[in-house]
C-alpha positions in Angstrom: -9.8 25.9 -50.5 -6.3 25.0 -49.4 -6.7 26.4 -45.9 -5.1 24.1 -43.3 -7.0 23.1 -40.2 -4.9 23.9 -37.1 -3.5 20.7 -35.7 -4.8 19.9 -32.2 -2.0 20.0 -29.6 -0.6 16.5 -28.7 -2.1 15.1 -25.5 -0.5 16.0 -22.2 2.0 13.3 -21.2 3.3 12.2 -17.8 6.1 9.8 -16.8 5.6 7.8 -13.7 8.6 6.2 -11.8 7.3 3.5 -9.4 9.4 1.5 -6.9 10.1 -2.1 -7.8 7.3 -4.5 -6.7 3.5 -4.8 -7.1 2.4 -3.2 -3.8 3.4 0.3 -5.1 2.6 -0.4 -8.8 -1.1 -1.2 -8.2 -2.1 2.3 -6.8 0.1 4.1 -9.3 -1.6 2.1 -12.1 -5.0 3.1 -10.8 -3.8 6.7 -10.7 -2.6 6.4 -14.3 -6.0 5.0 -15.4 -7.7 8.0 -13.7 -5.4 10.4 -15.7 -6.0 8.7 -19.0 -9.7 7.9 -18.6 -10.9 11.2 -17.1 -8.4 13.7 -18.6 -7.1 12.2 -21.8 -3.5 12.2 -20.6 -1.1 9.6 -21.8 1.3 7.9 -19.4 4.6 6.1 -19.6 5.7 4.0 -16.6 9.5 3.9 -16.2 10.0 0.5 -14.6 12.8 -0.9 -12.5 11.4 -4.4 -12.2 11.2 -6.4 -15.4 9.7 -9.5 -14.0 7.1 -11.2 -16.2 4.4 -10.4 -13.5 5.1 -6.7 -13.7 5.3 -6.6 -17.5 2.1 -8.5 -18.0 0.3 -6.3 -15.4 1.2 -3.1 -17.3 0.5 -4.8 -20.7 -3.1 -5.4 -19.5 -3.6 -1.6 -18.8 -5.3 0.6 -21.4 -3.3 1.5 -24.6 -2.8 5.0 -23.4 -0.4 3.6 -20.7 2.9 2.3 -21.9 6.2 1.3 -20.1 9.9 1.7 -20.7 12.2 -0.5 -18.6 15.1 1.4 -17.0 18.5 -0.2 -16.6 18.4 -1.8 -13.1 21.4 -0.6 -11.1 23.8 -3.0 -9.3 23.4 -3.5 -5.6 26.2 -6.0 -5.2 27.9 -3.8 -2.6 25.0 -4.0 -0.1 25.6 -6.3 2.9 23.3 -9.3 3.2 20.3 -8.7 5.4 20.0 -5.0 4.4 16.5 -3.6 5.0 13.9 -3.6 2.2 13.9 0.2 2.4 17.7 0.4 1.8 17.4 -1.7 -1.4 14.5 0.4 -2.7 16.2 3.8 -1.8 19.4 2.8 -3.5 17.7 1.4 -6.6 15.8 4.7 -7.0 18.9 6.9 -6.5 21.2 4.8 -8.7 18.9 4.6 -11.6 19.2 8.3 -12.4 21.6 8.0 -15.4 19.2 5.6 -17.1 16.2 7.8 -16.1 17.8 10.9 -17.6 18.4 9.2 -20.9 14.8 8.0 -21.2 13.4 11.4 -20.0 15.4 13.3 -22.6 13.7 11.1 -25.3 10.3 11.5 -23.8 10.7 15.3 -23.7 11.7 15.3 -27.4 8.8 13.0 -28.5 5.8 13.8 -26.3 4.1 16.8 -24.6 5.8 15.9 -21.3 4.4 17.9 -18.4 5.4 16.0 -15.2 7.5 13.3 -13.7 5.6 11.5 -10.9 7.6 9.4 -8.5 6.4 7.4 -5.6 7.4 7.8 -1.9 11.1 6.7 -2.3 11.8 8.5 -5.6 12.7 12.1 -4.6 16.3 11.9 -5.9 14.7 11.8 -9.4 13.6 15.4 -8.8 17.1 16.5 -9.9 16.6 15.0 -13.4 13.1 16.5 -13.7 14.3 20.0 -12.7 17.3 19.8 -15.1 14.9 19.0 -17.9 12.4 21.7 -16.8 9.7 19.1 -16.1 7.6 19.5 -12.9 8.3 16.8 -10.2 5.4 15.3 -8.3 4.9 12.6 -5.8 2.2 10.0 -5.9 2.2 8.8 -2.3 0.5 5.4 -2.2 0.0 5.3 1.6 -2.0 7.3 4.1 -2.3 11.0 4.8 -1.1 10.0 8.3 2.2 8.7 7.0 2.6 11.7 4.7 2.3 14.0 7.7 4.9 11.8 9.5 7.3 12.2 6.5 7.0 16.0 6.8 7.7 15.9 10.6 10.5 13.3 10.6 13.2 15.9 10.5 11.7 17.6 13.6 11.4 14.2 15.4 15.0 13.4 14.5 16.2 16.6 16.0 14.0 16.6 19.2 13.9 12.9 20.3 17.0 11.3 21.7 17.7 7.6 21.3 15.5 5.1 19.6 11.9 6.0 19.0 10.8 2.6 20.3 12.3 3.5 23.7 10.7 6.9 23.9 8.6 7.0 27.1 5.8 9.2 25.8 3.5 8.8 22.8 4.8 10.4 19.7 2.5 13.1 18.5 2.3 14.3 14.9 -0.1 17.2 14.2 -3.5 16.1 13.0 -2.8 12.4 13.6 -3.6 9.8 16.2 -0.6 9.5 18.7 1.7 6.6 18.2 3.9 4.4 20.5 7.4 4.6 19.2 7.5 0.9 18.6 4.6 1.2 16.2 6.3 3.7 13.9 7.3 2.3 10.5 10.1 -0.2 10.2 12.8 2.0 8.5 12.9 4.4 11.5 13.2 1.7 14.1 17.0 1.6 14.1 18.5 5.0 13.8 22.0 3.5 13.2 20.8 1.5 10.2 21.5 2.9 6.7 17.7 2.6 6.0 17.0 5.3 8.5 19.5 7.9 7.1 18.3 7.2 3.6 14.6 7.6 4.6 15.4 10.8 6.4 17.1 12.2 3.3 14.2 11.2 1.1 11.6 12.9 3.4 13.5 16.2 3.6 13.0 16.6 -0.2 9.2 16.2 -0.1 8.8 20.0 0.2 10.5 20.4 -3.2 7.6 18.6 -5.0 5.3 20.7 -7.3 2.5 18.7 -5.7 1.7 15.5 -3.8 -1.1 13.1 -4.6 -2.1 10.5 -2.1 -4.5 7.6 -1.8 -7.0 8.7 0.8 -10.0 10.9 1.3 -11.3 13.4 3.9 -14.0 11.0 5.0 -11.3 8.4 5.9 -8.6 10.7 7.4 -10.1 14.1 8.2 -7.6 15.2 10.8 -4.4 14.4 8.8 -5.7 15.8 5.6 -6.8 19.1 7.2 -3.3 19.3 8.7 -1.6 18.7 5.3 -3.9 21.3 3.6 -3.1 23.9 6.2 0.7 23.8 5.9 2.9 26.0 3.9 4.4 23.3 1.6 3.6 21.7 -1.7 -0.1 21.5 -2.6 -1.6 18.1 -1.7 -4.3 16.3 -3.5 -6.3 13.5 -1.9 -7.5 11.2 -4.7 -8.6 8.0 -2.9 -9.8 5.5 -2.3 -8.2 4.1 -5.5 -8.6 0.3 -5.5 -7.6 -2.1 -8.1 -10.6 -3.0 -10.4 -11.0 -6.8 -10.4 -13.8 -7.2 -12.9 -11.2 -8.8 -15.3 -9.9 -11.2 -12.8 -10.7 -14.9 -13.2 -11.2 -16.9 -10.1 -9.1 -20.0 -10.8 -8.8 -20.5 -7.0 -12.4 -21.6 -6.6 -12.8 -19.2 -3.6 -15.8 -17.3 -4.8 -17.7 -20.5 -5.7 -16.9 -21.8 -2.2 -18.2 -18.6 -0.6 -21.4 -18.9 -2.6 -22.3 -21.9 -0.3 -21.8 -19.9 3.0 -24.2 -17.9 5.1 -23.9 -14.0 4.7 -21.4 -12.5 7.1 -20.2 -15.9 8.4 -16.7 -16.2 7.0 -13.4 -14.6 8.0 -11.0 -13.8 5.2 -7.3 -14.2 6.2 -4.5 -12.8 4.0 -1.2 -11.2 4.8 -0.6 -9.7 1.3 1.8 -10.9 -1.4 4.9 -11.0 0.7 3.7 -11.3 4.3 4.8 -14.5 6.1 4.6 -15.7 9.7 7.1 -17.8 11.7 6.3 -21.5 11.8 5.2 -21.2 15.5 2.9 -18.3 14.7 1.5 -20.1 11.6 0.5 -23.0 13.9 -1.1 -20.7 16.5 -3.1 -19.0 13.7 -4.4 -22.4 12.4 -5.4 -23.7 15.8 -7.0 -20.3 16.7 -9.1 -20.3 13.5 -10.2 -23.9 14.3 -11.0 -23.0 17.9 -13.2 -20.1 16.9 -15.6 -22.4 15.2 -16.3 -19.8 12.5 -15.9 -20.2 8.7 -12.5 -19.0 7.3 -10.9 -18.5 3.9 -7.2 -18.4 4.4 -4.7 -17.5 1.7 -1.7 -19.2 3.3 2.0 -18.7 2.5 4.7 -21.0 3.9 6.3 -19.8 7.1 9.6 -18.0 7.3 12.7 -20.0 8.0 14.2 -19.4 11.5 16.7 -16.6 11.4 15.7 -15.6 7.9 16.7 -12.0 7.1 16.7 -9.5 4.3 14.2 -8.6 1.7 14.8 -10.7 -1.4 14.5 -14.1 0.1 10.8 -13.9 1.0 9.7 -16.4 -1.6 9.6 -19.9 -0.3 9.0 -22.9 -2.6 7.6 -25.1 0.0 3.8 -25.9 0.1 2.2 -24.0 3.0 -0.3 -26.8 3.5 2.6 -29.0 4.8 3.0 -26.7 7.8 -0.6 -27.1 9.0 -1.2 -29.1 12.2 -1.9 -32.8 11.7 -5.5 -33.4 10.6 -6.3 -29.7 10.4 -7.7 -29.8 6.9 -9.8 -32.8 7.6 -11.2 -31.4 10.9 -12.0 -28.0 9.3 -13.2 -29.1 5.9 -16.8 -28.2 6.7 -16.0 -24.6 7.7 -12.7 -23.6 6.2 -10.8 -23.3 2.9 -7.0 -22.9 2.8 -5.7 -21.7 -0.5 -1.9 -22.0 -1.2 -1.7 -19.4 -4.0 -3.1 -16.2 -5.4 -6.8 -15.4 -4.9 -9.0 -12.5 -6.2 -9.0 -10.4 -3.1 -11.5 -7.8 -4.2 -14.0 -10.4 -5.4 -13.7 -12.1 -2.0 -14.1 -8.9 0.0 -17.2 -7.8 -1.9 -18.8 -11.3 -1.3 -21.8 -11.3 1.0 -20.4 -14.3 3.0 -17.4 -12.3 4.3 -17.9 -11.0 7.8 -14.4 -9.8 8.6 -10.8 -9.5 7.2 -7.7 -10.6 9.1 -5.2 -8.4 7.4 -1.5 -7.3 7.5 -2.9 -3.7 7.2 -1.1 -2.9 4.0 -2.8 0.3 2.8 -4.1 -1.2 -0.5 -5.8 -4.1 1.4 -7.1 -1.7 4.1 -8.7 0.5 1.5 -10.2 -2.5 -0.3 -11.7 -3.6 3.0 -13.1 -0.1 3.7 -14.6 0.3 0.2 -16.5 -3.0 0.7 -17.5 -2.2 4.3 -15.6 -5.2 5.9 -14.4 -4.8 9.5 -10.8 -5.9 10.1 -8.6 -7.8 12.5 -5.4 -5.8 12.4 -2.3 -8.0 12.3 0.6 -5.7 11.0 3.9 -7.2 9.9 6.3 -4.7 8.3 6.7 -1.3 6.6 4.2 1.2 7.9 1.6 -1.4 8.8 1.7 -0.8 12.6 0.9 2.8 12.0 -2.0 1.8 9.7 -3.2 -0.6 12.4 -3.1 2.1 15.1 -5.2 4.4 12.9 -7.7 1.7 11.9 -8.2 0.6 15.5 -8.0 3.8 17.5 -9.0 6.6 15.2 -11.4 5.1 12.6 -12.6 2.3 15.0 -13.1 -0.1 12.1 -10.6 -2.8 13.3 -9.7 -4.8 16.4 -6.1 -5.6 17.2 -5.2 -8.9 18.9 -2.9 -8.6 21.9 0.6 -10.0 21.5 1.8 -12.4 24.2 5.1 -10.6 25.0 6.6 -13.7 26.7 6.3 -15.8 23.7 6.6 -13.0 21.2 3.5 -14.1 19.3 -0.3 -13.9 19.2 -1.7 -17.0 21.0 -4.5 -19.3 19.8 -7.0 -18.2 22.5 -6.5 -14.6 21.6 -6.9 -15.4 17.9 -10.1 -17.3 18.6 -11.4 -14.4 20.8 -10.9 -11.7 18.1 -12.4 -13.9 15.4 -15.6 -14.5 17.4 -15.7 -10.8 18.3 -15.5 -9.5 14.8 -17.9 -12.0 13.2 -20.7 -11.9 15.8 -19.7 -9.9 18.9 -21.0 -6.5 20.0 -17.7 -4.9 19.2 -17.9 -6.4 15.7 -21.3 -4.8 15.1 -19.9 -1.4 16.0 -17.0 -1.8 13.7 -19.3 -2.9 10.9 -21.5 0.2 11.3 -18.5 2.5 11.4 -16.9 1.0 8.3 -20.2 1.1 6.3 -20.6 4.8 7.1 -17.0 5.7 6.2 -17.2 3.7 3.0 -20.4 5.5 1.9 -18.9 8.9 2.6 -15.6 8.1 0.9 -17.3 6.8 -2.3 -19.6 9.8 -2.4 -16.8 12.2 -1.8 -15.3 11.8 -5.4 -12.0 13.2 -4.0 -10.2 12.4 -7.3 -11.8 15.7 -8.6 -9.0 17.5 -6.9 -7.0 16.5 -10.0 -8.9 19.1 -12.0 -6.8 21.8 -10.6 -3.5 20.1 -11.4 -4.5 19.2 -15.0 -5.4 22.9 -15.5 -1.9 23.8 -14.3 -0.4 21.3 -16.8 -2.5 22.6 -19.7 -1.5 26.2 -19.0 2.2 25.3 -18.7 2.1 24.0 -22.3 0.2 26.9 -23.8 2.7 29.5 -22.7 
């Protein structure tokens, strides 16, 4: 009588600091779900974007995942037209006072074992180290890009001038070779502030206690083998992590429309949540889709204004349907559907009617396409998408890339029509389909997320000392 049962230790707790914006939050949220569901770890997101969309997204996550908004730092001193990567890098480095305040509270009130930042967040390592919390990176892109980050310092030292002018292919150990012009956007102008910020961020990767990334050996065998062999932080492939859409309602009517189509007969066209074309390219795409004669489901966004620059003016209020060629909707009503808003991408990709995906090659979208065995037309726009496209086309052989008409600086209608026909019913399309099916089966069977077991054991041991 009267003997007290020993109290179980509080659950392990991790803090996650994502970049502003949905593209990075989605894979980090899937990662958080993995930690809470499989390992009983509780998670706090420290958010720098307090838009209703972000807040409602996190509110919909399991109760074991909460969020605390950080004070968003001022960027009023940045010149207009600064690159997206400059904005993001400076938001991440200038939020440290607010981050420190919140981390001190978390340390006092939870069993805090790690701070996990995404690819731009390495300045936050200073706060973690001061508070004796292990700093990790959750890298939401490819193992190929992660290899590139580790080699950027060498490239900076050994290659003179702009990478895009470099006469030879740029070789990164374990990876497919790249043309300099296909490297990611923030390294394309070495005089721009984005480049020096990006270089500084990458040099700190080796300080991480570990790096998680959203890929698997069956998708990127060469790059992952290279990462594992190097004398640097342990790396943990935990992909493919894709957003679970079972809870998504299809208010767009897309799935219903697809139910009426033949299996494998429709091309899905989407450039992600912020990808937009010029008005001329928008027209060429519309005419090319019509010329192909195949079914298409196009999530359209209104074209960019001529001369539009910068990152935070990508939202246009105008109706994209107003920019379609005269009579387009009437002429294509039997075969096409143009949606001018959000649509449930995973539900569309898993639909039997989808025979191909014309994509901007964002890594979330690419993985969703792989998981559902859908071959791709690679149409990269920004960030690291050209590197992703090169890998999908040349290494994995699960995508076809239309040729740009250099004179006009765009992809012409005939070329668009050709690649659509090829992917949906051509010989090349059949090969792509077989390859993507094989890779999907292997990636799903691989269960690479089990590499987390080792990290969670490290965290458990660190709290029992």
